[in-house]
C-alpha positions, 0 to 999 in steps of 0.5 A: 270547521276549516280550522278544525280540519287544519288542526286535525291535519296538523295533529295527524302530521305531527303524529306521523312525524313523531312515529318516524325513527332513524337508523343511524349510519353504522347500525342495523335496525330491527322492527319488532311487533309487540302484538298480533300474529306477528309478535316477536317476528321482525318485519325486516332488517332496516339499513340506515335511514328514517322509518315509520314505526307504528304503535304496535311496533318497536325499533331496536338498534344494533351498532355494527362498529366496535364496542367497548364495555368495562365491568369494574369495582369503581362506582364511577364507571358504567354502573353505580355498583361493583361489577367486577368478576369473582372467581376461584382458584384451584384451592378455592381462594376467592379472586376478583378482576375488573375487566374490559371488553372490545367486541362487535356484531357483524351486520349479517348476524343481527337478525339471528341474534335478535331472534335468539334473545329479543333484546337490545345490544346493551342487554345482550352485552350485560347478560350474554357476554358477561356470562360468557366472560364469567364462565371463562374466568371460572374455567381457567382459574379452576385449573390454577393456584392463586400464584399462577393466576396472579404471578408469572402465569397471568399472561397464560391465564388471560390467553385461556380466558380469551380463548374460551370467551371467544368461542362462546361468543362466536356461537352466539354470532358476536365477535370478541376483539379483545379482553383485558384486565383493568388493574391487577387481579385481586387476591386475599391479603393473606395470599398477597403477604405470602407471595410478597414474602416468597418473592423477597426470599427468592430475591435474597437467595438470588442475591446470595447466589450472585455474591457467591458467584462473584466471590468464586470468580474473584478467587479464581482470578487470584489463583489464576494470577498466582499460577501465572506468576509462578509459571513465569518465574519457573519459565525464567529460572528454567531459561536461565539454567538452560543458558548457564548449562549451554555456557558451561558446556561451551567453556574450554581452555582454548576459548578462555585463552582466546577471550583473554587475548581478544580483550588484551590491548597489548599493554602490560599492567603497570601494577602487577603486585610482584608478578607478571601475568603470563599469557599462553601464546 
């Protein structure tokens, strides 16, 4: 009899211990009633610690630190199926994107979020937040062509996606910290080829323009050099002509005779050719 009581007590203790659940640090726990008049009403918001969870109750854990979630076309990621987002451009072209999300749930919003959805954070993430992102991608892409989404306008496109998703998540008590693309936005092959051809044409046109500018600059340099040389020659000729005019104007008979006397050393030439030069003294 004593053995039976001991065994019964051991079983009861094991059941009680097994019914104790832990709310880890960095989490908020929500105790959920499955049956009865309190069905769906949380009895209390549980802070980190151990709690007894009855047969008629279920514990949901909500981490309050930053979470990271990805939806990609890689089956090696979170899901064995393709989870990338599909949306359309303003002209109806199908676009795809693998997306990463960083977010967190403020502790003070946990009870309200649970009352609204009656689900855990994983389910809320894969439904509520995913829907918010899907709507954001569709709204932002519907205003843009594929080239604007894929090319230079990609930054502005993602900024608008983030803005729309942040507002929608905020209304649900969730804070989005960042939304980022994993790889490039997927576009139809025909569009990719057309964009590549356009880029090549633009690059060739730019190259021709650069070559033209270079040729123009070199031609201008040659012209400038020629003009400089011609101007230098003209300036030299004008200078020499001016000097000659000054010299010519200054030549007088008196000056010529003076130069003769100034250069004469007082000796008569030994060879005169039959005549003796005369100096006008």
